C-alpha positions in Angstrom: 16.3 1.4 5.2 16.3 2.3 1.8 14.0 0.6 -1.1 16.7 -2.2 -3.0 16.2 -3.8 -6.2 18.1 -6.6 -7.4 18.3 -9.8 -9.1 16.3 -13.1 -7.9 19.4 -14.7 -7.2 20.0 -11.3 -4.3 23.1 -9.9 -6.7 23.4 -6.7 -8.4 21.7 -4.3 -5.8 20.7 -1.0 -6.3 19.3 1.6 -4.2 15.8 2.9 -6.0 14.6 5.2 -3.4 16.8 6.2 -0.3 14.6 6.4 3.1 14.2 8.8 5.6 10.8 7.3 7.0 10.4 3.4 7.1 9.5 1.6 3.6 7.6 -1.4 4.0 4.3 -3.6 1.9 6.7 -3.1 -1.8 5.0 -4.9 -5.0 5.9 -5.0 -8.3 4.2 -5.0 -11.4 4.0 -8.4 -13.3 5.8 -6.6 -16.1 8.6 -4.9 -13.6 7.7 -1.6 -15.3 6.7 -0.2 -11.6 7.4 -0.6 -8.2 4.6 0.3 -5.5 5.4 0.7 -2.2 4.4 2.0 1.3 6.6 5.5 3.1 6.2 6.8 6.5 5.3 5.5 9.8 4.7 2.2 10.2 2.2 1.7 13.4 0.6 3.8 15.9 -1.9 6.8 16.8 -2.7 9.2 14.3 -2.8 11.7 16.8 0.2 10.8 19.2 3.8 11.8 19.4 4.7 9.4 16.7 1.8 10.3 14.3 3.4 11.0 10.8 1.8 10.5 7.5 2.0 7.1 5.4 1.4 6.9 1.9 1.4 4.7 -1.2 4.5 5.6 -4.1 5.6 4.2 -6.7 8.5 4.3 -8.7 10.3 2.9 -11.4 13.0 0.4 -11.0 16.0 2.3 -11.9 14.5 5.4 -9.4 12.4 7.6 -12.1 9.3 8.8 -12.0 8.9 8.6 -8.2 5.3 9.9 -7.1 3.2 9.8 -3.8 -0.3 8.4 -5.3 -1.9 9.2 -2.3 -1.0 12.3 -0.9 -4.0 14.1 -0.9 -6.2 11.4 0.7 -7.4 12.3 4.5 -5.5 9.5 6.7 -2.5 6.9 6.5 -2.0 4.9 3.0 -0.6 1.9 3.1 0.0 -2.5 2.0 -0.9 -1.6 -1.9 -1.5 -4.4 -3.9 -2.1 -5.0 -7.2 -3.8 -7.8 -9.8 -1.7 -9.5 -12.3 -2.6 -6.7 -15.2 -1.4 -4.5 -13.0 -4.8 -2.5 -13.8 -5.8 -1.2 -10.5 -4.1 -1.0 -6.6 -6.2 -2.0 -3.7 -4.8 -0.1 -0.4 -6.0 -0.1 3.3 -6.3 3.6 4.5 -6.5 3.9 8.3 -9.0 7.2 8.5 -9.0 7.3 12.8 -8.0 4.8 15.1 -11.3 2.6 14.2 -11.9 3.7 10.7 -9.4 1.8 8.1 -11.4 0.8 5.1 -9.9 -0.9 1.8 -9.8 1.1 -1.0 -8.8 0.7 -4.9 -7.2 3.3 -7.8 -6.3 2.9 -10.8 -2.4 2.6 -11.1 -1.4 6.3 -11.3 -3.8 7.5 -8.3 -6.9 8.7 -10.1 -10.0 7.5 -9.3 -10.2 5.8 -5.6 -13.2 4.4 -4.4 -14.0 3.1 -1.3 -14.9 -1.1 -1.5 -15.2 -2.0 2.2 -18.4 -0.2 3.5 -19.0 -1.6 6.7 -17.4 0.0 9.6 -14.1 -1.3 10.7 -10.5 -1.4 11.0 -9.0 -3.7 7.7 -6.0 -4.0 6.7 -3.1 -5.7 4.0 -5.7 -6.3 1.1 -4.4 -9.0 -1.7 -6.2 -9.1 -4.6 -6.5 -11.9 -6.6 -4.3 -12.6 -10.3 -8.0 -11.8 -12.0 -9.6 -9.5 -10.0 -12.5 -11.1 -8.4 -11.7 -11.3 -4.9 -10.1 -9.3 -2.7 -8.6 -10.4 0.6 -7.7 -9.1 4.0 -7.2 -9.0 7.8 -10.5 -7.3 9.3 -11.7 -6.3 13.0 -15.4 -7.8 12.9 -16.3 -8.2 16.8 -13.2 -7.0 18.3 -11.6 -10.3 16.8 -8.5 -9.9 13.7 -9.7 -12.8 11.3 -8.9 -12.9 7.3 -12.0 -11.7 5.1 -12.9 -12.2 1.6 
């Protein structure tokens, strides 16, 4: 399915990005200047028959300036989120089936830094509007649970 934009009442829908691969995890900056999203394989084994690349992109609401922000990183990048001021992007980076840390980067994809230092499988990060907290789902001791 394509990435669409429209009015909050559901009218005036327009395609922004055609989709050959699934698009998910969309986030719009507070200024409305950029849309961040994940495109690629949704779930599954990185080495199995359905393995494929998943990356974090950004695009202008009119469809211009589409950029793959994580194409040079190993593994699969997904679930971007931004604070209110849009000064950074947090995202999950699946490196292996058991190692998926949380990273942050500048809005243009530069200055990538790992946030989680402990081993584990972490996903779906959300950063607070003031950047004082990051919450995410994680696997510690074999249980999926929220962390902050």
